[in-house]
C-alpha positions as CSV (number, residue, x, y, z in Angstrom):
1,M,12.3,-24.7,-22.1
2,I,10.0,-23.6,-19.6
3,R,6.9,-25.6,-19.7
4,W,4.6,-22.5,-19.0
5,D,1.6,-24.6,-19.1
6,W,2.3,-26.2,-15.9
7,V,1.3,-23.1,-13.9
8,G,-2.5,-23.3,-15.6
9,A,-2.7,-26.6,-14.5
10,N,-1.4,-26.3,-11.4
11,V,-3.4,-23.4,-10.1
12,P,-4.7,-24.9,-6.9
13,D,-1.9,-26.1,-6.0
14,L,-0.3,-22.7,-6.0
15,V,-3.5,-21.1,-4.5
16,G,-3.1,-22.9,-1.3
17,A,0.5,-22.6,-1.8
18,T,0.7,-18.5,-1.5
19,I,-2.3,-18.9,1.4
20,D,0.2,-21.1,3.1
21,H,2.1,-17.8,2.3
22,I,0.0,-16.0,4.0
23,L,-0.7,-17.5,6.7
24,L,3.0,-17.8,8.2
25,T,3.6,-13.3,7.3
26,L,0.1,-13.3,9.4
27,V,0.4,-14.9,12.3
28,A,4.5,-14.0,12.3
29,V,4.4,-10.3,12.5
30,G,1.1,-10.5,14.7
31,V,3.0,-11.9,17.6
32,G,6.1,-10.3,16.5
33,F,3.9,-7.1,16.6
34,A,2.4,-8.2,20.5
35,L,6.0,-9.4,22.1
36,S,7.2,-5.8,20.2
37,F,4.6,-3.8,21.6
38,V,4.5,-4.6,25.5
39,L,8.6,-5.1,25.4
40,S,8.8,-0.9,24.1
41,L,6.1,-0.6,26.5
42,L,8.4,-2.3,29.5
43,I,11.5,-0.4,27.8
44,H,9.8,2.8,27.4
45,K,9.1,3.2,31.8
46,R,12.3,0.9,32.6
47,R,15.1,2.8,30.0
48,R,17.7,0.2,31.7
49,L,15.9,-2.6,30.2
50,A,16.4,-0.8,26.7
51,G,20.2,-2.8,26.5
52,P,19.5,-6.0,27.2
53,I,16.6,-5.9,25.5
54,T,17.5,-4.8,21.7
55,G,20.7,-6.6,22.7
56,I,18.8,-10.2,22.4
57,A,17.0,-8.6,19.9
58,G,19.5,-7.9,18.1
59,V,21.6,-11.2,18.1
60,L,18.5,-12.9,16.9
61,Y,18.4,-11.0,13.9
62,T,21.8,-12.1,13.2
63,I,21.6,-16.0,13.5
64,P,21.4,-16.5,10.0
65,S,17.9,-17.9,9.1
66,L,19.3,-21.2,8.0
67,A,21.3,-22.2,11.4
68,L,18.1,-21.1,13.4
69,F,15.9,-23.4,11.9
70,A,18.3,-26.2,12.5
71,F,18.8,-25.3,15.6
72,L,14.8,-25.6,16.7
73,V,14.0,-28.9,14.8
74,P,15.7,-30.9,17.5
75,F,13.3,-29.4,19.6
76,T,9.7,-28.4,18.1
77,G,10.6,-30.2,14.8
78,L,10.1,-30.0,11.3
79,S,6.9,-28.0,12.4
80,F,4.6,-25.0,11.8
81,L,6.0,-24.1,15.7
82,S,9.7,-24.2,14.1
83,A,8.7,-21.7,11.5
84,Q,6.9,-19.5,13.8
85,I,9.9,-19.4,16.4
86,G,12.6,-18.5,13.8
87,L,10.4,-16.3,12.4
88,V,8.8,-14.3,14.7
89,S,12.5,-13.8,16.2
90,Y,13.1,-11.6,13.2
91,T,10.8,-9.3,13.9
92,L,11.1,-8.8,17.1
93,L,14.6,-6.1,16.4
94,I,12.8,-3.9,13.6
95,L,9.6,-3.7,15.3
96,I,11.3,-2.9,19.1
97,R,13.1,0.0,17.1
98,N,10.2,1.4,15.4
99,I,7.5,1.6,17.8
100,L,9.9,2.9,20.7
101,A,11.2,6.2,17.7
102,G,7.7,7.0,17.0
103,L,7.0,6.5,21.2
104,D,10.4,8.7,21.8
105,G,9.4,11.3,18.8
106,V,5.9,12.5,20.5
107,P,6.5,16.4,21.9
108,P,7.4,16.9,25.3
109,E,5.2,19.5,25.3
110,V,2.2,17.6,24.0
111,R,2.4,15.6,26.6
112,E,2.4,18.7,29.0
113,A,-0.7,19.9,27.8
114,A,-2.3,16.2,27.3
115,D,-1.6,16.2,31.3
116,G,-2.9,20.1,31.7
117,M,-6.1,18.6,30.3
118,G,-6.4,16.0,32.7
119,Y,-5.9,12.9,31.0
120,G,-4.7,10.2,33.1
121,P,-1.3,8.2,32.0
122,V,-3.9,5.7,30.3
123,R,-5.6,8.0,28.1
124,R,-3.3,10.3,27.5
125,F,-1.5,7.5,25.7
126,L,-3.9,6.2,23.9
127,R,-4.9,9.2,22.8
128,V,-2.3,11.2,22.3
129,D,1.7,9.1,22.4
130,L,-0.2,5.8,20.4
131,P,-1.7,8.2,17.2
132,L,1.1,10.3,17.3
133,A,3.6,7.3,16.7
134,L,1.4,5.5,14.2
135,P,3.8,6.4,11.2
136,L,6.4,4.8,12.6
137,I,5.5,1.7,14.6
138,V,3.1,1.7,10.4
139,A,6.8,2.1,8.8
140,G,8.0,-1.3,11.4
141,L,5.3,-3.4,10.3
142,R,5.9,-2.5,6.5
143,I,9.4,-2.7,6.7
144,A,9.1,-6.3,9.1
145,T,5.5,-7.9,7.1
146,V,8.2,-7.7,4.1
147,T,11.0,-9.0,5.2
148,T,8.8,-12.2,6.6
149,I,7.1,-12.9,3.4
150,G,11.2,-13.1,2.0
151,L,11.7,-15.2,5.3
152,V,9.1,-17.6,4.8
153,M,10.5,-19.1,1.7
154,V,13.7,-19.8,3.5
155,A,11.2,-21.9,6.2
156,S,10.7,-24.8,2.9
157,V,13.9,-25.8,4.4
158,I,11.0,-27.5,7.5
159,G,8.6,-28.2,5.5
160,Q,6.8,-24.9,6.0
161,G,8.1,-22.6,2.8
162,G,4.1,-22.1,2.0
163,L,6.2,-20.5,-1.9
164,G,9.3,-21.4,-0.9
165,Q,7.5,-25.2,-1.4
166,V,7.2,-24.8,-4.9
167,M,10.3,-23.3,-5.6
168,I,12.3,-25.7,-4.0
169,R,10.3,-28.8,-5.7
170,G,10.8,-27.1,-8.7
171,F,15.0,-27.0,-8.7
172,S,14.4,-30.9,-7.2
173,F,12.0,-31.4,-10.6
174,S,14.1,-29.1,-12.6
175,N,10.7,-27.1,-13.8
176,P,11.5,-23.5,-14.0
177,A,8.3,-22.4,-14.7
178,A,7.4,-23.7,-10.6
179,I,10.7,-21.5,-10.0
180,Y,9.6,-18.6,-11.7
181,A,5.7,-18.7,-10.6
182,G,7.2,-19.1,-6.9
183,A,9.2,-16.8,-6.7
184,V,6.6,-14.4,-8.3
185,L,3.9,-14.3,-6.5
186,I,6.3,-14.2,-3.5
187,V,7.6,-10.4,-4.9
188,G,3.5,-10.0,-5.4
189,L,2.9,-10.4,-1.8
190,A,5.4,-8.3,-0.9
191,V,4.0,-5.4,-2.7
192,A,0.9,-6.1,-1.8
193,A,1.5,-6.1,1.8
194,D,3.8,-3.0,1.3
195,L,0.8,-0.9,-0.5
196,L,-2.0,-2.6,1.7
197,L,-0.4,-1.5,5.1
198,A,0.9,2.1,3.6
199,A,-2.5,3.0,3.4
200,L,-4.5,1.6,5.9
201,G,-1.3,3.6,7.7
202,R,-2.0,6.9,5.7
203,L,-6.1,6.5,6.4
204,A,-5.0,5.7,10.6
205,T,-3.2,8.8,10.4
206,P,-5.4,12.2,8.2
207,W,-3.7,15.0,10.6
208,A,-0.7,13.3,8.6
209,R,-1.4,13.4,5.1
210,A,-3.5,17.2,6.1
211,G,0.6,18.5,7.4
212,A,2.6,17.0,4.2
213,G,-0.4,19.1,2.0
């Protein structure tokens, strides 16, 4: 029997768990994006680094999340740091690939035209390369964010799971209402984040909308 009244009686707890879930996601995606952006720029300038960097990111991405958290706990404990190391690791491959694809997709003739107009390397990157790469970068952010929202639930095994904690308590105390509430909120967060990033991407690239039209 599902006691739906449990949801109404535990709104403050659900709101707190949702905020924790969002915080874990924002920090992981933010740190992951910063690291990926720097690494992508290194690869873009020195192609010989592509193999080692993407290889390490690929290995991290293939490690099962439970195994990775179990490996980290003896070193960093049941902590926010442990959760973030694991979550950030899973964003790197997705973001590096998309950032690189965006930068590599800038037409050479556009770069040559910018150089001909007197743009220096930094100005050309900020005014030409980066804006044209934005659609693919935003696409990578959307994938990484939605993936991380789901993985945050797994971090509940080390006490850092946000809404995953709600679901674990639901399983422990045979409370289906808690399980369903946590699952619905996680799905809702993923959908909302994806729609928000898609809208921000459209606002940041008005020329792409004009071209599509």
